[in-house]
C-alpha positions as CSV (number, residue, x, y, z in Angstrom):
1,M,-81.9,-8.8,10.9
2,I,-83.2,-5.7,9.2
3,E,-81.1,-3.5,11.5
4,L,-78.0,-5.4,10.6
5,L,-78.7,-4.9,6.9
6,V,-79.2,-1.2,7.4
7,V,-75.9,-0.9,9.3
8,L,-74.1,-2.8,6.6
9,A,-75.6,-0.6,3.9
10,V,-74.5,2.5,5.8
11,L,-71.0,1.2,6.1
12,A,-70.9,0.3,2.4
13,I,-71.9,3.8,1.5
14,L,-69.3,5.3,3.8
15,A,-66.6,3.0,2.4
16,S,-67.6,3.9,-1.2
17,L,-67.1,7.6,-0.3
18,V,-63.8,7.2,1.4
19,A,-62.0,4.6,-0.8
20,P,-61.4,6.9,-3.9
21,Q,-59.9,9.6,-1.7
22,Y,-57.7,7.0,0.0
23,L,-56.5,5.7,-3.4
24,D,-55.8,9.3,-4.6
25,R,-53.6,9.9,-1.5
26,I,-51.6,6.8,-2.2
27,D,-50.9,8.1,-5.7
28,D,-49.9,11.5,-4.3
29,A,-47.6,9.8,-1.8
30,R,-45.9,7.8,-4.6
31,E,-45.4,10.9,-6.7
32,T,-43.9,12.8,-3.7
33,V,-41.5,9.9,-2.9
34,L,-40.4,9.9,-6.6
35,R,-39.7,13.6,-6.5
36,K,-37.7,13.3,-3.3
37,N,-35.7,10.3,-4.6
38,L,-34.9,12.2,-7.8
39,V,-33.8,15.3,-5.9
40,G,-31.6,13.1,-3.6
41,L,-30.0,11.3,-6.5
42,R,-29.3,14.4,-8.5
43,E,-27.8,16.1,-5.5
44,A,-25.5,13.1,-4.9
45,V,-24.4,13.2,-8.6
46,D,-23.7,16.9,-8.3
47,L,-21.7,16.4,-5.1
48,F,-19.7,13.5,-6.7
49,Y,-18.9,15.7,-9.7
50,R,-17.8,18.6,-7.5
51,D,-15.6,16.4,-5.4
52,K,-14.1,14.1,-8.1
53,G,-14.2,16.2,-11.2
54,R,-16.1,13.5,-13.1
55,Y,-19.5,11.9,-13.2
56,P,-20.0,8.5,-11.5
57,K,-20.0,5.5,-13.8
58,D,-23.2,4.1,-12.3
59,L,-25.5,4.5,-9.2
60,K,-23.6,1.8,-7.4
61,E,-20.5,4.0,-7.4
62,L,-22.5,6.7,-5.5
63,V,-23.2,4.0,-2.8
64,D,-19.6,2.8,-2.8
65,A,-18.3,6.4,-2.4
66,R,-20.9,6.9,0.4
67,Y,-22.7,9.8,-1.3
68,I,-26.0,7.8,-0.8
69,R,-26.6,4.9,1.6
70,A,-28.4,2.8,-1.0
71,V,-29.9,3.2,-4.4
72,P,-33.5,4.2,-3.7
73,E,-36.5,2.4,-5.0
74,D,-38.4,3.9,-7.9
75,P,-41.9,4.0,-6.3
76,M,-43.5,3.8,-9.7
77,T,-41.8,0.6,-10.8
78,G,-41.1,-0.9,-7.4
79,G,-37.4,-1.6,-8.2
80,T,-34.0,-0.1,-7.7
81,D,-32.8,-1.2,-11.2
82,S,-35.4,0.6,-13.3
83,W,-33.8,4.1,-13.1
84,V,-32.9,5.5,-16.5
85,I,-29.4,6.9,-16.6
86,V,-28.8,10.0,-18.7
87,P,-25.2,10.3,-19.8
88,P,-23.3,13.6,-19.6
89,V,-23.0,14.2,-23.3
90,A,-25.4,12.9,-26.0
91,G,-23.8,9.8,-27.5
92,Q,-21.5,9.2,-24.5
93,R,-22.4,6.0,-22.7
94,E,-20.3,6.3,-19.6
95,G,-21.3,8.2,-16.5
96,V,-24.4,9.4,-14.8
97,F,-25.4,13.0,-15.5
98,D,-29.0,12.7,-14.6
99,V,-31.5,10.1,-13.4
100,R,-35.1,9.6,-14.5
101,S,-37.8,7.1,-13.6
102,G,-38.2,4.1,-15.8
103,S,-42.0,4.1,-15.5
104,P,-44.0,4.4,-18.7
105,E,-47.0,5.8,-16.6
106,R,-48.1,9.4,-16.4
107,A,-48.4,11.6,-13.3
108,R,-51.7,13.0,-12.1
109,D,-50.9,16.3,-13.9
110,G,-50.5,14.4,-17.2
111,T,-46.7,14.6,-17.6
112,P,-44.8,11.3,-18.0
113,F,-42.7,10.2,-15.0
114,A,-39.8,9.6,-17.4
115,Q,-39.6,13.4,-18.0
116,W,-39.3,14.4,-14.4
């Protein structure tokens, strides 16, 4: 019985050392996916503008025109409808000039995800 308790104690110590590193890697992966999704969306918007001479009305138009297969998920919010659309000109409401995350959280470097 004592041997079993010792083994369990050793396993608990090892788990307490590994768990924080594992959770940090998950956060790193989510940030990397967000960066890649933003790059892909921005490239699709740029290609759409180059081909059509105007900005898309919304992200769905990029899907309909086959510039992207589907609107990617924002890994910070877990949804595809939380992207913040930046219009081409301040005050103009139509069109997608840029895309940002809708998450109010901050990255590991301290910058808000909404500024990426």
